VMD Tcl script that builds the backbone (N, CA, C; Angstrom):
set m [mol new atoms 228]
animate dup $m
set s [atomselect $m all]
$s set {name element resname resid chain x y z} {
  {N N MET 1 A 97.701 77.699 103.469}
  {CA C MET 1 A 97.347 79.019 104.080}
  {C C MET 1 A 95.469 79.255 103.976}
  {N N LYS 2 A 95.133 79.691 104.900}
  {CA C LYS 2 A 93.644 79.648 104.947}
  {C C LYS 2 A 92.934 80.862 104.229}
  {N N ARG 3 A 92.417 80.893 103.052}
  {CA C ARG 3 A 91.805 82.518 102.583}
  {C C ARG 3 A 90.849 82.767 103.287}
  {N N HIS 4 A 90.670 83.957 103.421}
  {CA C HIS 4 A 89.790 84.629 104.483}
  {C C HIS 4 A 88.572 84.547 103.507}
  {N N PRO 5 A 87.422 84.732 104.309}
  {CA C PRO 5 A 86.176 84.251 103.902}
  {C C PRO 5 A 85.577 85.020 102.846}
  {N N ASN 6 A 85.749 86.610 103.062}
  {CA C ASN 6 A 85.630 87.624 101.906}
  {C C ASN 6 A 86.348 87.655 100.588}
  {N N ARG 7 A 87.437 87.075 100.689}
  {CA C ARG 7 A 88.421 87.289 99.720}
  {C C ARG 7 A 87.941 86.313 98.491}
  {N N THR 8 A 87.979 86.944 97.145}
  {CA C THR 8 A 87.761 86.047 96.017}
  {C C THR 8 A 89.335 85.984 95.275}
  {N N ARG 9 A 89.215 85.171 93.840}
  {CA C ARG 9 A 90.055 84.975 93.338}
  {C C ARG 9 A 90.586 86.138 92.471}
  {N N GLU 10 A 89.325 87.244 92.293}
  {CA C GLU 10 A 89.722 88.230 91.713}
  {C C GLU 10 A 90.073 89.594 92.567}
  {N N ASP 11 A 90.244 89.116 93.611}
  {CA C ASP 11 A 90.427 90.201 94.832}
  {C C ASP 11 A 91.913 90.995 94.484}
  {N N LYS 12 A 91.955 92.109 94.865}
  {CA C LYS 12 A 93.325 92.749 94.726}
  {C C LYS 12 A 93.852 93.664 95.743}
  {N N LEU 13 A 94.958 93.690 95.872}
  {CA C LEU 13 A 95.710 94.374 96.902}
  {C C LEU 13 A 95.840 95.886 96.762}
  {N N LEU 14 A 95.362 96.528 97.744}
  {CA C LEU 14 A 95.364 98.099 97.423}
  {C C LEU 14 A 96.669 98.647 98.751}
  {N N THR 15 A 97.054 99.846 98.337}
  {CA C THR 15 A 98.236 100.327 99.322}
  {C C THR 15 A 97.303 101.426 100.223}
  {N N THR 16 A 98.088 101.792 101.229}
  {CA C THR 16 A 97.414 102.892 102.054}
  {C C THR 16 A 97.084 104.230 101.572}
  {N N GLN 17 A 97.949 104.442 100.386}
  {CA C GLN 17 A 97.893 105.709 99.645}
  {C C GLN 17 A 96.684 105.527 98.784}
  {N N GLN 18 A 96.116 104.298 98.445}
  {CA C GLN 18 A 94.873 104.169 97.587}
  {C C GLN 18 A 93.425 104.166 98.380}
  {N N LEU 19 A 93.533 103.715 99.810}
  {CA C LEU 19 A 92.299 103.659 100.531}
  {C C LEU 19 A 91.757 105.030 100.811}
  {N N PRO 20 A 92.179 106.225 100.887}
  {CA C PRO 20 A 91.364 107.446 101.085}
  {C C PRO 20 A 90.438 107.465 99.797}
  {N N GLU 21 A 90.696 107.021 98.862}
  {CA C GLU 21 A 89.692 107.321 97.568}
  {C C GLU 21 A 88.553 106.444 97.664}
  {N N ILE 22 A 88.776 105.262 98.244}
  {CA C ILE 22 A 87.721 103.907 98.286}
  {C C ILE 22 A 86.884 104.537 99.633}
  {N N THR 23 A 87.571 104.810 100.859}
  {CA C THR 23 A 86.904 104.599 102.052}
  {C C THR 23 A 86.502 106.200 102.525}
  {N N GLY 24 A 86.976 107.088 102.069}
  {CA C GLY 24 A 86.681 108.181 102.566}
  {C C GLY 24 A 87.658 108.665 103.850}
  {N N TYR 25 A 88.397 107.856 104.284}
  {CA C TYR 25 A 89.314 107.987 105.894}
  {C C TYR 25 A 90.736 108.194 105.214}
  {N N SER 26 A 91.361 109.432 105.834}
  {CA C SER 26 A 92.839 109.880 105.515}
  {C C SER 26 A 93.831 108.412 105.516}
  {N N GLU 27 A 94.722 108.698 104.804}
  {CA C GLU 27 A 96.025 107.665 105.093}
  {C C GLU 27 A 96.319 107.593 106.511}
  {N N SER 28 A 96.519 108.855 107.407}
  {CA C SER 28 A 96.940 108.765 108.634}
  {C C SER 28 A 95.879 108.020 109.507}
  {N N PHE 29 A 94.954 107.914 108.996}
  {CA C PHE 29 A 93.630 107.179 109.902}
  {C C PHE 29 A 94.062 105.596 109.710}
  {N N PHE 30 A 94.428 105.134 108.668}
  {CA C PHE 30 A 94.939 103.699 108.622}
  {C C PHE 30 A 96.203 103.512 109.522}
  {N N GLU 31 A 97.325 104.560 109.064}
  {CA C GLU 31 A 98.526 104.356 109.724}
  {C C GLU 31 A 98.394 104.144 111.336}
  {N N LYS 32 A 97.553 105.298 111.859}
  {CA C LYS 32 A 97.404 105.175 113.117}
  {C C LYS 32 A 96.428 104.020 113.607}
  {N N GLY 33 A 95.578 103.495 112.998}
  {CA C GLY 33 A 94.783 102.307 113.103}
  {C C GLY 33 A 95.552 101.203 113.379}
  {N N ARG 34 A 96.709 100.724 112.568}
  {CA C ARG 34 A 97.707 99.960 112.659}
  {C C ARG 34 A 98.129 99.788 113.908}
  {N N VAL 35 A 98.574 100.900 114.467}
  {CA C VAL 35 A 99.382 101.207 115.866}
  {C C VAL 35 A 98.219 100.558 116.854}
  {N N TYR 36 A 96.959 101.541 117.008}
  {CA C TYR 36 A 96.037 101.380 117.884}
  {C C TYR 36 A 95.115 100.068 117.902}
  {N N GLY 37 A 94.959 99.591 116.649}
  {CA C GLY 37 A 94.368 98.422 116.849}
  {C C GLY 37 A 92.976 98.687 116.170}
  {N N TYR 38 A 92.661 99.769 115.234}
  {CA C TYR 38 A 91.542 99.513 114.934}
  {C C TYR 38 A 91.621 99.871 113.118}
  {N N GLY 39 A 90.348 99.720 112.250}
  {CA C GLY 39 A 90.717 99.365 111.035}
  {C C GLY 39 A 90.617 98.096 110.293}
  {N N PRO 40 A 90.746 98.100 108.985}
  {CA C PRO 40 A 90.554 96.733 108.353}
  {C C PRO 40 A 92.118 95.797 108.723}
  {N N ALA 41 A 91.857 94.687 108.458}
  {CA C ALA 41 A 92.912 93.638 108.705}
  {C C ALA 41 A 93.913 94.278 107.471}
  {N N TYR 42 A 95.248 93.927 107.627}
  {CA C TYR 42 A 96.177 94.536 106.615}
  {C C TYR 42 A 97.194 93.181 106.413}
  {N N VAL 43 A 97.924 93.215 105.346}
  {CA C VAL 43 A 99.159 92.274 105.246}
  {C C VAL 43 A 100.557 93.101 105.192}
  {N N GLN 44 A 101.054 92.517 105.558}
  {CA C GLN 44 A 102.705 93.149 105.850}
  {C C GLN 44 A 103.873 91.885 105.714}
  {N N PRO 45 A 103.884 91.559 104.289}
  {CA C PRO 45 A 104.758 90.244 103.975}
  {C C PRO 45 A 106.107 90.134 104.285}
  {N N MET 46 A 106.639 91.205 104.669}
  {CA C MET 46 A 108.212 91.067 104.832}
  {C C MET 46 A 108.587 91.807 106.143}
  {N N GLY 47 A 107.929 91.808 107.225}
  {CA C GLY 47 A 108.127 92.134 108.688}
  {C C GLY 47 A 108.020 93.586 108.548}
  {N N LYS 48 A 108.093 94.178 109.662}
  {CA C LYS 48 A 108.178 95.611 110.037}
  {C C LYS 48 A 108.500 96.376 108.960}
  {N N GLY 49 A 109.354 96.010 108.277}
  {CA C GLY 49 A 110.039 97.170 107.174}
  {C C GLY 49 A 109.113 96.805 105.921}
  {N N GLY 50 A 108.322 95.933 105.663}
  {CA C GLY 50 A 107.828 95.712 104.544}
  {C C GLY 50 A 106.592 96.693 104.168}
  {N N ARG 51 A 106.186 96.675 102.906}
  {CA C ARG 51 A 105.260 97.647 102.515}
  {C C ARG 51 A 103.747 96.734 102.920}
  {N N VAL 52 A 102.904 97.777 103.516}
  {CA C VAL 52 A 101.781 97.364 104.247}
  {C C VAL 52 A 100.448 97.367 102.981}
  {N N ASN 53 A 99.758 96.351 102.709}
  {CA C ASN 53 A 98.747 96.237 101.919}
  {C C ASN 53 A 97.599 95.775 102.463}
  {N N TYR 54 A 96.075 96.214 102.058}
  {CA C TYR 54 A 95.185 95.818 102.330}
  {C C TYR 54 A 94.335 95.321 101.084}
  {N N TRP 55 A 93.617 94.045 101.452}
  {CA C TRP 55 A 92.924 93.486 100.309}
  {C C TRP 55 A 91.677 93.923 100.476}
  {N N LEU 56 A 91.065 94.314 98.862}
  {CA C LEU 56 A 90.102 95.175 98.849}
  {C C LEU 56 A 88.775 94.516 99.439}
  {N N SER 57 A 88.625 93.340 99.078}
  {CA C SER 57 A 87.279 92.697 99.625}
  {C C SER 57 A 87.048 92.889 101.238}
  {N N ILE 58 A 88.443 92.807 102.009}
  {CA C ILE 58 A 88.376 93.049 103.281}
  {C C ILE 58 A 88.178 94.211 103.872}
  {N N VAL 59 A 88.795 95.202 102.957}
  {CA C VAL 59 A 88.398 96.744 103.294}
  {C C VAL 59 A 86.912 96.847 102.997}
  {N N LEU 60 A 86.179 96.374 101.780}
  {CA C LEU 60 A 84.811 96.431 101.829}
  {C C LEU 60 A 84.088 95.913 102.672}
  {N N ALA 61 A 84.378 94.822 103.453}
  {CA C ALA 61 A 83.766 94.251 104.366}
  {C C ALA 61 A 83.951 95.058 105.510}
  {N N TRP 62 A 84.589 95.586 105.809}
  {CA C TRP 62 A 85.037 96.412 107.047}
  {C C TRP 62 A 84.027 97.570 107.079}
  {N N LEU 63 A 84.037 98.470 105.720}
  {CA C LEU 63 A 82.994 99.493 105.597}
  {C C LEU 63 A 81.926 99.118 105.782}
  {N N GLY 64 A 81.203 97.794 105.280}
  {CA C GLY 64 A 79.880 97.397 105.871}
  {C C GLY 64 A 79.563 96.903 107.347}
  {N N ALA 65 A 80.930 96.723 108.158}
  {CA C ALA 65 A 80.543 96.392 109.138}
  {C C ALA 65 A 80.124 97.419 110.213}
  {N N PRO 66 A 79.399 97.180 111.269}
  {CA C PRO 66 A 79.275 98.417 112.422}
  {C C PRO 66 A 80.672 98.441 113.004}
  {N N GLN 67 A 81.026 99.847 112.879}
  {CA C GLN 67 A 82.285 100.372 113.320}
  {C C GLN 67 A 82.481 100.457 114.763}
  {N N LYS 68 A 83.601 100.663 115.199}
  {CA C LYS 68 A 83.691 100.623 116.547}
  {C C LYS 68 A 84.918 102.053 116.665}
  {N N ASP 69 A 84.296 103.123 117.432}
  {CA C ASP 69 A 85.028 104.750 117.787}
  {C C ASP 69 A 86.381 103.908 117.969}
  {N N PRO 70 A 87.545 104.799 117.485}
  {CA C PRO 70 A 88.580 104.454 118.343}
  {C C PRO 70 A 88.696 104.760 119.829}
  {N N GLU 71 A 87.736 105.895 120.140}
  {CA C GLU 71 A 87.854 106.298 121.564}
  {C C GLU 71 A 87.036 105.461 122.428}
  {N N GLY 72 A 86.422 104.364 121.795}
  {CA C GLY 72 A 85.676 103.491 122.653}
  {C C GLY 72 A 84.396 103.287 122.368}
  {N N SER 73 A 83.426 104.173 122.033}
  {CA C SER 73 A 82.031 104.022 121.898}
  {C C SER 73 A 81.621 103.487 120.320}
  {N N GLU 74 A 80.737 102.976 120.260}
  {CA C GLU 74 A 80.171 102.202 118.963}
  {C C GLU 74 A 79.525 103.059 118.162}
  {N N ASP 75 A 79.716 103.229 116.748}
  {CA C ASP 75 A 78.453 103.932 115.901}
  {C C ASP 75 A 77.394 103.456 115.878}
  {N N GLU 76 A 76.337 104.215 115.548}
  {CA C GLU 76 A 75.195 103.682 115.690}
  {C C GLU 76 A 74.569 103.550 114.077}
}
mol reanalyze $m
mol bondsrecalc $m
mol representation Tube
mol addrep $m
């Protein structure tokens, strides 16, 4: 399996419940993002019923990247 370019050996997995403290976005933002295709990449190891996690490094890279508004316009 290829390692994501932003991940390091010290990287850790976060739950959806941990993301608001780090990002300032609500849990529902990430839950809806998984359905509508926005937000950081996530890992769901056991199929649809498995617990969703996010790699900290990927979340931090996503926060630093220009964001697309879910409605379609880009942030400046």
